[in-house]
C-alpha positions in Angstrom: 0.5 31.6 12.6 3.0 31.9 15.4 2.9 35.7 15.3 -0.8 35.4 15.7 -0.6 32.9 18.6 1.9 34.9 20.5 0.8 38.4 19.4 1.0 40.3 22.6 3.9 38.3 24.0 6.7 38.9 21.6 9.2 41.7 21.7 10.4 43.4 18.3 13.6 41.1 18.4 11.5 37.8 18.8 9.4 39.0 15.8 12.4 39.5 13.8 13.8 36.2 14.8 10.8 34.3 13.8 10.8 36.0 10.4 14.5 35.2 10.1 13.9 31.6 11.0 11.1 31.5 8.4 13.3 33.2 5.7 16.1 30.7 6.2 13.8 27.9 6.0 12.4 29.0 2.7 15.9 29.5 1.3 16.8 26.0 2.3 20.2 26.8 3.6 22.3 23.8 3.8 23.0 22.0 7.1 24.8 24.2 9.6 26.3 23.9 13.0 24.2 25.7 15.6 26.7 28.4 16.1 26.9 29.1 12.2 23.1 29.1 12.1 23.1 31.6 14.8 25.4 33.7 12.8 23.1 33.4 9.8 20.2 34.5 11.9 22.1 37.5 13.2 22.9 38.6 9.6 19.2 37.9 8.6 17.7 39.8 11.4 20.4 42.6 12.0 20.2 41.7 15.7 23.4 41.9 17.9 24.5 38.4 19.4 23.3 39.2 22.9 19.8 40.2 21.8 19.6 37.2 19.3 20.7 34.8 22.2 18.1 36.2 24.6 15.4 36.0 22.0 16.4 32.4 21.0 16.3 31.2 24.6 13.0 32.9 25.2 11.3 31.6 22.0 12.7 28.0 22.5 12.6 27.5 26.1 9.8 29.7 27.4 7.5 29.8 24.6 8.0 26.6 22.7 8.1 28.4 19.3 11.5 27.4 18.1 13.7 24.2 18.3 17.1 23.4 17.1 17.0 20.4 14.7 20.5 18.7 14.8 19.6 16.4 12.0 18.6 19.1 9.7 21.1 21.7 11.0 18.6 24.6 11.4 16.1 25.9 13.7 12.6 25.0 13.2 9.3 26.9 13.9 7.0 24.9 16.2 3.3 25.8 15.6 0.6 23.7 17.2 2.7 20.5 16.4 4.6 18.1 18.4 8.5 18.8 18.8 11.1 16.5 17.8 11.5 15.4 21.4 7.9 14.7 22.0 7.8 12.6 18.7 11.0 10.6 19.8 9.3 10.0 23.3 6.1 8.7 21.6 8.3 6.4 19.3 10.1 5.0 22.4 6.8 4.4 24.1 5.6 2.6 20.9 8.8 0.6 20.8 8.4 -0.7 24.5 4.9 -2.0 23.6 6.4 -4.5 21.1 6.7 -7.9 22.3 9.0 -10.7 21.2 6.1 -12.6 19.9 5.0 -9.7 17.8 8.5 -9.5 16.4 8.7 -13.2 15.6 5.1 -13.1 13.8 6.3 -10.2 11.8 9.6 -11.9 10.9 7.9 -15.2 9.9 5.0 -13.6 8.0 7.4 -11.1 6.1 9.9 -13.7 5.4 7.5 -16.1 4.1 6.0 -13.5 1.9 9.0 -11.8 0.6 10.9 -15.0 -0.1 7.7 -16.7 -1.6 8.3 -19.9 0.4 5.5 -22.4 -0.2 5.1 -25.8 -1.5 7.8 -26.9 -3.9 6.7 -29.7 -6.2 9.5 -32.1 -7.1 9.6 -35.3 -9.1 11.3 -37.2 -6.2 8.2 -38.8 -4.9 6.7 -39.8 -8.3 9.9 -41.3 -9.5 10.1 -43.5 -6.2 6.3 -44.1 -6.2 5.6 -42.3 -3.0 2.0 -41.5 -2.7 2.2 -39.1 0.4 3.2 -35.4 0.2 5.6 -35.7 3.3 
């Protein structure tokens, strides 16, 4: 999909890099430091470090086709989707829209439902001949 999208704009090294990232994603290589992931990509693509770095920079910064995901410890292909940064920005905007009253209502509603708080029948009123439910 990315190859089709950027067909006329990619160098051979950039095409190899996209294929290498896709291959490492399929292999599900464990979480790596960014430097180690770069070395794995260099081995997967047979690109020298300078060419690889230039291709990484162009694909991530200029074209927005790649992104480093520190949580997963891998490079990710970005195809017609929001990047992690855009998603986090959206979450922050949604978080700012939450008011104290909304939090209170959620807490009270969920607390009552989860703890099954309701009327508790006791024998106290009947034993003392109290007719009101107070």
